Structures are given as C-alpha cells and as structure tokens.
VMD Tcl script that draws the C-alpha trace (Angstrom):
set ca {
  {-13.29 8.47 -7.40}
  {-9.99 9.92 -5.72}
  {-10.47 8.13 -2.58}
  {-10.61 4.78 -4.49}
  {-7.37 5.69 -6.36}
  {-5.83 6.51 -3.12}
  {-6.75 3.18 -1.81}
  {-5.42 1.51 -4.90}
  {-2.22 3.33 -4.70}
  {-1.77 2.50 -1.02}
  {-2.54 -1.22 -1.81}
  {-0.14 -1.33 -4.74}
  {2.71 0.23 -2.42}
  {1.89 -2.51 0.13}
  {2.24 -5.21 -2.45}
  {5.56 -3.92 -3.65}
  {7.07 -3.31 -0.19}
  {5.95 -6.66 1.47}
  {9.33 -8.05 2.67}
  {8.26 -11.57 1.61}
  {8.41 -10.36 -1.77}
  {12.08 -9.27 -1.83}
  {13.01 -12.55 -2.99}
  {10.97 -11.81 -6.41}
  {11.93 -8.30 -6.56}
  {15.64 -8.93 -6.43}
  {16.02 -10.65 -9.60}
  {14.06 -7.85 -11.44}
  {16.41 -5.34 -9.99}
  {19.55 -7.27 -10.94}
  {22.05 -4.91 -12.66}
  {20.78 -1.87 -11.12}
  {21.77 0.23 -8.22}
  {18.92 -0.26 -6.10}
  {19.28 -4.08 -6.76}
  {22.96 -3.83 -5.61}
  {21.96 -2.19 -2.46}
  {19.21 -4.45 -1.81}
  {21.60 -7.52 -2.23}
  {24.22 -6.12 0.08}
  {22.09 -5.04 3.03}
  {19.06 -7.37 2.85}
  {18.50 -6.83 6.65}
  {18.19 -3.19 6.12}
  {16.16 -3.40 3.13}
  {13.80 -5.79 4.72}
  {13.27 -3.51 7.67}
  {12.60 -0.39 5.81}
  {10.32 -2.33 3.49}
  {8.47 -3.84 6.37}
  {7.95 -0.42 7.85}
  {6.70 0.97 4.56}
  {4.47 -1.92 4.31}
  {3.07 -1.62 7.83}
  {2.28 2.24 6.89}
  {0.71 1.41 3.78}
  {-1.48 -1.29 5.27}
  {-2.60 1.19 7.98}
  {-3.32 3.78 5.69}
  {-5.52 1.25 3.61}
  {-7.38 0.47 7.00}
  {-7.86 3.99 7.65}
  {-9.27 5.00 4.22}
  {-11.71 2.07 4.35}
  {-12.78 2.88 8.02}
  {-13.21 6.42 6.85}
  {-15.44 5.52 3.89}
  {-17.59 3.41 6.02}
  {-18.09 6.23 8.34}
  {-18.82 8.90 5.70}
  {-21.59 6.69 4.22}
  {-24.72 8.23 5.33}
  {-27.11 6.52 3.16}
  {-27.44 2.81 2.05}
  {-28.15 1.89 -1.68}
  {-31.72 2.35 -1.46}
  {-32.21 5.65 0.15}
  {-32.69 8.84 -1.90}
  {-30.33 11.58 -0.94}
  {-32.01 14.72 0.25}
  {-32.04 18.02 -1.77}
  {-29.96 20.77 -0.76}
}
mol new
graphics top color blue
foreach p $ca { graphics top sphere $p radius 0.5 }
foreach p [lrange $ca 0 end-1] q [lrange $ca 1 end] { graphics top cylinder $p $q radius 0.2 }
display resetview
C-alpha cells in the first residue's frame, strides 16, 4: 500500500511539474509570489520544472520496475508458509 502511495505521489508531482502545464499553472498562481517569480523567469522555471519532471518520471519507472521484480508469484499461486 505504501509503495502504491509513493507511485501516486510521484505521478502527481510529475503532473504538476510538467513544463507544458506551465501555461495552465500561471493563471492559477496569479497574485502570488510564486506566480510572479514564474512570470518573470519563465525560462528558469521551465528548466527547473523540466528537471523535476524528469526525476519524477524516472522514479515512477523505477518503482514499477522494482514492483515487477519483487513479485515472486502470480495471482493463481498459493504463497508458501513460513
């Protein structure tokens, strides 16, 4: 359950930091300090958001790959007793 929540968290972060969504985020941040910074420094903000976006996408793929390698049984097998 915790791993699933981490994947969702990284996915939400990737959705928020996608540089193509900057055009949609700026009107929502209008009148705030963060919105003023993004408006004044759009290139810097796009680069920073792009880096965070790539890192979050890599973390999602890492978690998915890790979950696939950790799966030792399929849905039809019965786990062994300890």
